[in-house]
C-alpha positions in Angstrom: -16.5 -3.0 -7.0 -13.3 -5.1 -7.0 -10.5 -3.5 -4.8 -7.1 -2.7 -6.2 -4.7 -5.7 -6.0 -2.4 -5.9 -3.0 0.8 -7.6 -4.3 3.0 -9.1 -1.6 6.6 -10.2 -2.2 7.9 -13.0 0.0 11.6 -12.7 -0.9 13.3 -15.6 0.9 11.4 -17.7 3.5 13.1 -20.5 5.3 13.6 -23.1 2.6 15.4 -22.0 -0.6 19.2 -22.1 -0.6 21.8 -20.9 -3.0 22.5 -24.4 -4.3 19.0 -24.1 -5.7 19.3 -20.5 -6.9 22.5 -18.3 -6.6 20.3 -15.3 -6.2 18.6 -16.3 -2.9 19.3 -13.4 -0.5 21.0 -14.3 2.8 22.2 -11.0 4.5 19.9 -8.3 5.9 21.1 -6.0 3.2 20.4 -8.5 0.4 16.9 -9.3 1.7 16.1 -5.6 2.1 17.3 -4.9 -1.5 15.3 -7.7 -2.9 12.2 -6.3 -1.2 13.0 -2.7 -2.4 13.4 -4.0 -6.0 9.9 -5.6 -5.6 8.5 -2.3 -4.3 9.7 -0.5 -7.4 8.2 -3.3 -9.5 4.7 -2.8 -8.0 4.6 -4.8 -4.6 2.9 -3.0 -1.8 4.0 -5.5 1.0 7.2 -7.3 1.7 6.9 -10.5 3.8 10.2 -11.0 5.5 12.2 -13.9 7.0 15.9 -13.6 7.9 18.9 -15.9 7.4 22.3 -16.4 9.0 24.4 -14.4 6.5 27.2 -16.9 6.4 25.3 -20.2 6.3 22.0 -19.2 4.9 20.2 -21.1 7.6 16.9 -19.7 8.9 17.4 -17.2 11.8 15.1 -15.3 14.2 17.8 -12.8 15.3 16.0 -9.6 16.2 18.9 -7.3 15.0 18.6 -8.9 11.5 14.8 -8.2 11.4 15.5 -4.7 12.6 18.0 -4.0 9.9 15.8 -5.2 7.1 12.9 -3.3 8.5 15.0 -0.1 8.8 16.4 -0.4 5.2 13.0 -1.0 3.6 11.3 1.9 5.4 14.2 4.2 4.5 13.6 3.4 0.8 9.9 4.2 0.4 6.4 3.5 1.6 6.4 -0.3 1.3 4.6 -2.1 4.1 6.6 -4.7 6.0 5.2 -8.0 7.3 7.7 -9.8 9.7 7.3 -13.6 10.2 6.7 -15.0 13.6 7.0 -18.6 12.3 10.2 -19.1 14.3 11.0 -22.5 12.7 14.6 -22.3 13.9 13.6 -21.7 17.5 13.8 -24.8 19.6 14.8 -23.7 23.1 13.5 -21.3 25.8 10.0 -19.8 25.9 9.1 -20.6 22.3 6.1 -18.3 22.1 7.9 -15.3 23.6 10.8 -15.7 21.3 8.6 -16.1 18.2 6.9 -12.9 19.1 9.9 -10.7 19.8 9.6 -9.2 16.3 6.2 -7.7 17.2 8.1 -5.2 19.5 9.7 -3.7 16.3 6.2 -2.6 15.3 6.2 -3.5 11.6 3.1 -2.8 9.7 2.1 -6.6 9.8 3.2 -9.8 11.4 2.2 -13.4 10.3 0.0 -15.2 12.7 0.0 -19.0 12.1 -3.1 -20.8 13.4 -3.3 -24.5 13.5 -0.5 -27.0 13.3 0.5 -29.3 10.5 3.1 -31.7 9.2 5.1 -29.1 7.3 7.0 -31.2 4.7 9.6 -33.0 6.8 8.9 -31.4 10.2 5.9 -30.4 12.5 5.0 -26.8 12.3 3.5 -26.4 15.7 1.0 -23.6 16.4 -0.9 -24.6 19.6 -4.1 -22.7 20.5 -2.3 -20.6 23.2 0.2 -19.3 20.7 -2.6 -17.9 18.5 -4.2 -16.2 21.5 -0.9 -14.8 22.8 0.2 -13.6 19.3 -3.2 -11.9 18.6 -2.9 -10.1 21.9 0.7 -9.0 21.4 -0.1 -7.6 17.9 -3.1 -5.7 19.2 -1.1 -4.2 21.9 1.6 -3.1 19.4 -0.7 -1.9 16.8 0.5 -4.5 14.3 -1.9 -6.0 11.8 -2.1 -9.9 12.0 -1.8 -11.7 8.7 -3.6 -14.9 9.5 -1.8 -17.7 7.6 -3.9 -20.8 7.0 -2.8 -24.1 5.4 -6.1 -26.0 5.6 -9.8 -25.4 6.2 -9.7 -26.2 9.9 -7.2 -23.4 10.4 -9.9 -20.9 9.2 -12.2 -22.3 11.9 -9.5 -21.7 14.6 -9.0 -18.2 13.4 -12.8 -17.6 13.5 -12.6 -18.6 17.2 -10.2 -15.7 17.8 -12.3 -13.4 15.9 -15.5 -14.3 17.9 -13.5 -13.5 21.1 -12.5 -10.1 19.9 -8.8 -10.9 19.8 -8.3 -9.8 16.2 -9.8 -6.4 15.0 -11.8 -6.3 11.8 -11.3 -6.6 9.0 -9.3 -9.8 9.4 -6.6 -10.5 6.8 -6.2 -14.1 5.7 -3.3 -15.7 3.7 -4.5 -18.8 2.0 -1.4 -21.0 1.7 -2.0 -23.5 -1.1 0.1 -26.5 -2.0 2.4 -26.7 1.1 3.0 -30.4 1.8 1.1 -31.5 3.8 -1.5 -28.7 3.8 -4.4 -28.4 1.4 -3.4 -29.1 -2.2 -3.4 -26.2 -4.7 -6.3 -27.0 -6.9 -8.9 -24.6 -8.3 -11.6 -26.5 -6.4 -9.7 -26.3 -3.1 -9.2 -22.5 -3.5 -12.8 -21.8 -4.2 -13.6 -24.1 -1.2 -11.2 -22.2 1.1 -12.5 -18.8 -0.1 -16.1 -19.9 0.6 -15.2 -20.7 4.2 -13.8 -17.2 5.1 -15.8 -15.0 7.4 -17.8 -12.2 5.9 -15.8 -9.1 5.5 -12.4 -10.8 5.4 -9.6 -9.6 3.3 -7.7 -12.4 1.7 -4.6 -13.2 -0.3 -3.4 -16.4 -1.9 0.0 -18.0 -2.5 0.8 -21.2 -4.5 3.9 -23.2 -4.0 6.1 -24.1 -6.8 4.3 -24.7 -10.2 1.0 -23.8 -8.4 2.1 -20.2 -8.0 0.9 -18.9 -11.3 -2.6 -20.6 -11.4 -3.3 -19.7 -7.8 -2.5 -16.1 -8.2 -4.5 -16.0 -11.5 -7.5 -17.3 -9.6 -7.0 -15.0 -6.7 -7.0 -12.0 -9.0 -10.2 -13.2 -10.7 -11.9 -14.0 -7.4 -11.3 -10.4 -6.0 -8.5 -11.5 -3.6 -4.9 -10.4 -3.3 -1.7 -12.3 -4.1 1.7 -13.3 -2.9 4.7 -14.2 -5.0 8.5 -14.6 -4.5 11.3 -16.9 -3.7 9.8 -18.1 -0.5 7.2 -20.0 -2.5 8.6 -20.6 -5.9 12.0 -20.2 -7.9 10.8 -20.8 -11.4 9.2 -18.0 -13.5 8.1 -20.7 -16.0 8.7 -24.4 -16.6 12.5 -24.9 -16.7 13.4 -21.2 -16.3 14.6 -19.8 -13.0 13.4 -16.3 -12.2 16.3 -13.9 -12.3 15.1 -12.2 -9.1 12.1 -11.8 -6.8 11.1 -8.7 -8.8 10.6 -10.9 -11.9 7.7 -12.5 -10.1 6.3 -9.2 -9.2 6.5 -7.9 -12.8 4.8 -11.2 -13.9 2.0 -10.8 -11.5 1.6 -7.1 -12.3 1.4 -7.9 -16.0 -1.3 -10.5 -15.3 -3.2 -8.2 -13.2 -3.1 -5.5 -15.9 -4.5 -8.0 -18.5 -7.3 -8.9 -16.1 -8.0 -5.3 -15.4 -7.1 -5.3 -11.7 -5.0 -2.1 -11.0 -2.3 -2.6 -8.3 -2.7 -1.2 -4.9 -0.2 1.5 -3.8 1.1 1.1 -0.3 -1.2 3.8 0.9 -4.2 2.0 -0.7 -3.0 -1.3 0.8 -2.8 0.3 4.2 -6.3 1.7 3.9 -7.8 -1.6 2.7 -6.1 -3.4 5.6 -7.4 -1.0 8.3 -10.9 -0.9 6.8 -10.9 2.8 5.7 -11.0 2.0 2.0 -14.1 0.0 1.3 -14.6 -0.8 -2.3 -18.1 0.2 -3.5 -18.7 1.7 0.0 
């Protein structure tokens, strides 16, 4: 039996700016409001980055994360996933600073395993970061969302699983089409899916024009999907989405046509902790 579809909204990320789309949210209130609109459109999870409210540059300020988390939780049952990517952090104890958000005890935090040349910079995730992140999340009762950008990252995550550092069922986010990660092709998604450990829960995102084909395949293959301004600004060729919620409505409509009901936040929570097992 195919599980209900967990729809994640990634409303800002660290890349898009207002010169690309005037609706990109910068302030904690704008980011939270974008997530809440996605919740009302059918998303069960919000994946959150924060920005400097004035410049729009990526930020890791804990008070910004705390405000967004508080606003979303006050508005409903939506699960919140805070990033630990810390791409703006360049000084001090990088691992400790990246993991500060875990102390806010969101429902989930991203856990990036494996490094890569991430467009025009290096996204460095050394082995000890994965180990410390997994331990910190386990201690805080936060579910890790294991972000993988290529097949070798899945192997590194399996190493953490074998050591018991991540509790089952593991959650993987297959990040397709991020330069210079694995390209977003149907063949590559099937390949990545085939390499996941047994019992894994998985979601897929596609960057730019790959968003729609990747989420379509994810729905058909029984996975879950992520949409939003972090990954894509265009609803269709030549047409900017009016809002993050537009992407959620598009994905929800596609899921309905493909007969995958959307997971409520309660169902998403149960799937992620292993208490809701389709066909069990």
